[in-house]
C-alpha angles and dihedrals in degrees: 000000000000102000118203099009098215130177104266115201137186125003092342092053092049089049093051092050093048093047092050090046092051089047091056095046092049091048092048089049090055091047100261133117110202122218114220119210115191134177131204138160098182107050114098093203104034096164096053093039093052090046091055093047097050098034099247136127114262091238088062092061118087113211118209106192099156128073117240093191115119118242138166125254117281129223120195121201124189118200120196108185093188097067 
């Protein structure tokens, strides 16, 4: 899991991409195809960003942008004491 998928720049960003690429190559060599799970709350284009970082096509990335967790109904009240 890649927690907090941030924008990595410079040498560190290049290093991250190469490490993930090596991980994928080694896993494939040994007969495995890893699944990467990442989370972000700050990236505007998470699908494209994750694809660039792990070396995949954007259409291979599945974006989950809605919560499936159950919750009760919400009621919002706004009180303005000056009216």
